[in-house]
C-alpha positions in Angstrom: 0.3 -0.4 0.0 1.0 2.9 -1.3 2.4 5.3 1.4 1.2 9.4 1.0 4.2 12.4 2.7 3.4 15.6 3.0 7.6 17.6 1.7 8.0 21.4 1.7 7.7 22.3 -1.9 8.4 26.3 -1.5 9.1 28.8 1.6 7.5 32.8 1.4 8.1 35.6 3.9 6.9 38.9 3.9 8.1 42.0 6.1 6.1 45.2 6.5 8.8 48.0 5.9 8.6 50.1 8.5 11.6 49.1 11.0 10.9 50.3 15.2 14.0 49.7 16.6 14.5 49.7 20.4 15.7 53.8 19.9 12.6 54.9 19.1 10.9 52.5 21.7 12.6 54.1 23.9 11.5 57.1 23.5 7.7 56.5 24.3 8.2 54.3 27.2 10.5 53.6 29.8 13.2 51.7 28.3 16.6 50.8 26.3 18.3 49.2 23.6 20.7 47.7 26.4 17.7 46.7 28.7 15.5 45.4 25.8 18.4 43.3 23.9 19.6 42.0 27.1 16.4 40.5 28.0 15.3 39.0 24.9 18.1 39.3 22.1 15.6 41.6 20.0 17.4 45.2 18.3 14.3 46.5 16.3 10.6 45.1 14.9 8.3 45.6 11.6 5.5 47.3 12.3 2.4 46.8 9.7 1.5 50.3 8.4 -2.4 52.0 8.5 -4.3 49.9 6.0 -1.9 46.9 5.8 -3.8 44.2 7.1 -3.1 40.8 7.9 -4.4 39.0 5.5 -2.2 41.9 3.3 1.4 40.3 5.1 -0.1 36.6 4.6 -1.2 36.6 0.3 2.4 38.0 -0.1 3.8 34.9 1.3 1.9 33.4 0.0 2.2 34.3 -3.7 6.2 34.2 -2.5 6.3 30.2 -1.4 3.6 29.7 -4.6 6.5 30.9 -6.7 9.8 29.3 -4.8 7.2 25.9 -5.1 6.9 26.9 -9.3 3.3 26.0 -8.8 0.1 27.6 -10.4 -2.1 28.9 -7.1 -5.1 27.2 -8.3 -3.5 23.3 -8.1 -3.6 24.1 -4.6 -6.9 22.0 -2.9 -6.6 24.2 0.3 -5.6 27.3 2.2 -4.7 27.5 5.9 -4.0 31.0 7.5 -2.3 30.3 11.3 -3.3 34.0 12.7 -3.9 35.7 16.0 -4.6 39.1 14.3 -7.2 38.1 12.0 -8.6 41.2 9.1 -12.0 40.4 10.8 -13.8 38.4 14.0 -15.6 37.1 10.6 -15.0 35.6 7.5 -11.7 34.3 8.5 -8.7 35.4 6.5 -7.9 32.8 5.1 -11.0 33.1 2.8 -9.3 36.9 1.8 -6.5 35.4 2.4 -8.1 32.9 -0.8 -10.4 35.7 -3.1 -7.1 38.1 -2.5 -4.7 35.6 -4.6 -7.6 34.6 -7.3 -7.9 31.0 -6.4 -11.1 29.9 -7.3 -13.8 29.6 -4.3 -15.6 27.0 -5.1 -12.5 23.5 -5.7 -11.1 24.3 -1.8 -12.1 25.2 1.3 -9.6 27.5 3.6 -10.5 28.3 6.8 -7.7 29.6 10.1 -6.4 28.4 12.9 -6.2 30.1 16.3 -3.2 29.1 18.5 -1.3 31.8 18.7 2.9 31.3 18.8 2.8 27.8 18.0 -0.2 28.5 15.7 2.1 27.7 12.8 3.5 24.6 14.1 -0.8 23.9 14.1 -2.0 24.5 11.0 1.6 22.3 9.4 -0.1 19.4 11.5 -3.9 19.6 10.2 -2.3 19.9 6.3 -0.1 17.2 7.3 -3.3 14.7 8.2 -4.8 16.2 4.5 -2.0 15.1 2.9 -1.6 11.9 4.8 -5.4 11.1 4.7 -5.4 11.7 1.2 -7.9 14.3 0.6 -5.7 16.9 -0.4 -2.4 17.0 -2.9 -1.4 21.0 -2.4 -2.0 22.6 1.0 -0.9 25.9 1.4 0.1 26.9 5.1 0.8 30.7 6.1 1.2 31.9 9.5 0.9 35.8 9.6 0.1 38.9 12.5 -0.6 42.4 13.3 0.4 42.0 16.4 1.3 45.6 17.1 -2.5 46.1 16.7 -3.0 44.3 19.7 -0.4 45.8 22.1 -0.1 48.0 24.8 2.5 50.9 24.2 3.3 51.8 27.4 3.9 48.4 28.8 6.8 48.1 27.9 7.1 44.3 29.6 5.3 43.1 26.2 5.1 46.3 23.6 9.1 45.9 23.3 8.5 41.5 22.7 6.3 42.0 19.5 6.3 43.0 15.5 4.5 41.9 12.8 5.2 39.5 9.3 4.0 36.3 7.7 6.0 33.2 6.9 4.3 30.7 4.2 5.0 27.1 3.3 3.4 25.2 0.3 3.0 21.5 0.6 2.9 18.9 -1.6 2.8 14.8 -1.3 4.7 12.2 -2.2 4.3 8.8 -3.1 6.8 6.8 -0.6 9.3 9.1 -0.5 11.4 9.3 2.4 11.2 13.1 2.2 8.6 15.6 3.9 7.3 15.3 7.6 8.2 12.7 9.5 5.8 13.5 12.6 4.2 16.4 14.8 3.2 16.9 18.0 1.1 18.9 19.7 -0.1 20.0 23.2 -2.4 22.8 25.1 -2.6 23.6 28.6 -5.6 26.2 29.6 -5.2 25.7 33.2 -2.7 28.9 33.2 -4.1 31.6 30.7 -3.4 34.4 33.1 -1.0 34.1 32.0 -0.7 34.6 28.4 -3.9 36.1 27.6 -5.3 40.0 25.6 -7.8 40.7 28.7 -11.3 41.2 26.0 -13.1 39.8 23.9 -16.2 39.2 21.6 -17.1 37.3 24.8 -15.8 38.6 28.1 -16.4 42.2 27.1 -14.2 45.3 26.1 -10.7 45.3 27.2 -10.5 48.4 29.8 -8.1 50.0 27.1 -11.7 49.9 24.8 -11.3 47.7 21.6 -11.0 43.7 21.6 -8.2 43.7 24.3 -4.1 44.1 24.3 -1.6 41.4 25.6 -0.9 41.0 28.7 2.0 38.3 30.6 3.2 37.6 33.5 7.0 37.5 31.5 8.3 34.9 34.1 6.4 32.7 34.3 6.0 33.2 30.9 10.0 32.1 30.1 9.8 29.1 32.7 6.9 27.6 31.2 7.9 28.1 27.4 11.3 26.8 28.5 10.6 24.0 30.2 7.5 23.2 27.5 10.0 23.3 24.1 12.3 21.0 25.5 10.0 18.5 26.3 8.8 18.7 22.7 12.7 18.3 21.9 12.7 15.3 23.8 9.3 13.7 22.0 10.6 14.5 18.8 13.5 12.1 19.2 11.5 9.0 20.8 8.7 9.3 18.5 11.1 9.2 15.2 14.2 7.1 16.8 16.5 9.5 16.2 19.6 11.2 18.3 20.5 14.6 18.9 22.6 14.9 16.4 20.8 13.5 14.1 19.0 16.8 13.9 20.6 19.2 11.3 18.8 22.8 12.3 16.2 23.7 14.7 13.7 26.9 14.1 12.1 28.0 17.0 10.1 30.0 17.7 11.4 33.6 18.3 10.6 34.5 21.2 13.7 35.1 22.9 16.8 34.5 22.6 17.7 33.0 25.8 14.9 29.9 25.7 15.8 29.6 22.0 19.6 29.5 23.5 18.3 27.1 26.2 16.3 24.3 24.0 19.0 24.4 21.6 21.8 23.5 24.6 18.7 20.9 25.1 19.5 19.4 21.8 23.1 19.8 22.4 22.6 21.9 18.4 25.8 24.7 18.2 24.0 28.3 16.9 25.5 27.9 14.1 23.0 25.8 12.5 20.1 27.5 14.6 17.8 30.0 12.8 17.3 33.1 14.4 15.5 36.0 13.4 14.1 37.7 17.3 17.2 39.9 16.7 15.4 42.0 13.7 11.9 40.6 14.1 11.1 40.4 17.6 8.0 37.7 18.0 5.5 37.8 15.1 3.2 35.0 17.3 2.5 32.5 14.5 4.7 34.2 11.8 7.5 33.0 14.3 8.4 30.1 13.0 7.5 30.3 9.0 9.7 34.1 9.1 12.4 31.8 10.5 12.3 29.1 8.5 11.7 30.6 5.1 16.0 32.5 5.5 17.8 29.9 6.1 15.8 28.1 3.1 16.6 31.0 1.3 20.0 31.3 2.4 20.8 27.6 1.1 22.1 26.5 4.2 19.7 24.0 4.5 19.8 21.4 2.0 18.1 18.4 0.9 18.7 15.4 3.6 18.6 17.7 6.4 16.3 16.7 9.7 14.7 20.2 10.8 13.0 20.1 13.5 10.7 23.1 14.6 9.2 23.9 17.4 7.2 26.5 19.2 5.2 27.6 22.5 2.3 30.3 23.1 -1.1 31.5 24.9 -3.1 29.3 25.9 -0.8 27.8 26.6 0.3 25.9 23.2 3.4 24.0 22.1 3.9 22.1 19.1 6.3 20.7 17.1 7.4 19.1 14.2 10.3 17.4 12.4 10.8 17.2 8.2 13.2 15.3 6.4 14.1 17.9 4.1 
């Protein structure tokens, strides 16, 4: 019996033009470049312009991934967008992306996934299952955010961390191949939601500041939980695939904090030269974080055929997950 495996055949990304540096932030809130960089590894982040929406970033990242895959957009069978900052409450951002890409609306589904910073891993796992089941042949998976729209710019504990952007991959079914997604692992724990959440919403009502809520985070506790969860995911993934740490060629982690990235790399015994790091230039782009970092190392030619690539992320919820891919 033939076996289907989802292989990444194209990657793409999109960042807003506007850069917001630590020095500029220091004029807005009580902070400094040295304070931010020493604690997070961030130097700057990108901020979406007025009238520039999550779907706009997602579409451009998607187009670049489709171009890299060298396929027509109308050959896609499914579009999944991971986002916490959709254009609208409804319809889904994925539906808007489908329309903007000019893909026939009558022949394919499109939907959003919400798992915050781990959203892309969750969307990737869902797409993998569609392909393994034989339901879809080609799937566009996008992580896209305009997180700057849900920040309290007077809260130095959060506004220094986040940025906007989008990253995408095209998956294609491969029959009886050795390349592709080897496994995905997803987790959630809603018991500690108060450690990282938005302070308003549709059902709960408006934020004290108005609108649908801004990010509130207990940074030290979230840091501890993130390190623990991501290290656990690394161990789980190695065990599930019967591979050793030495057999992992690249680590593409969520870009939340350089110290979390370094801790995860240490767990793998991975030198930082083989870890994708964009947090210094992008900040935390939530669901866009992993695919943005992946696209950078793919386009630089550092990831080569046959390499084992581990992706791992942690987000509010709490949610976390990993994916192991043979390139």
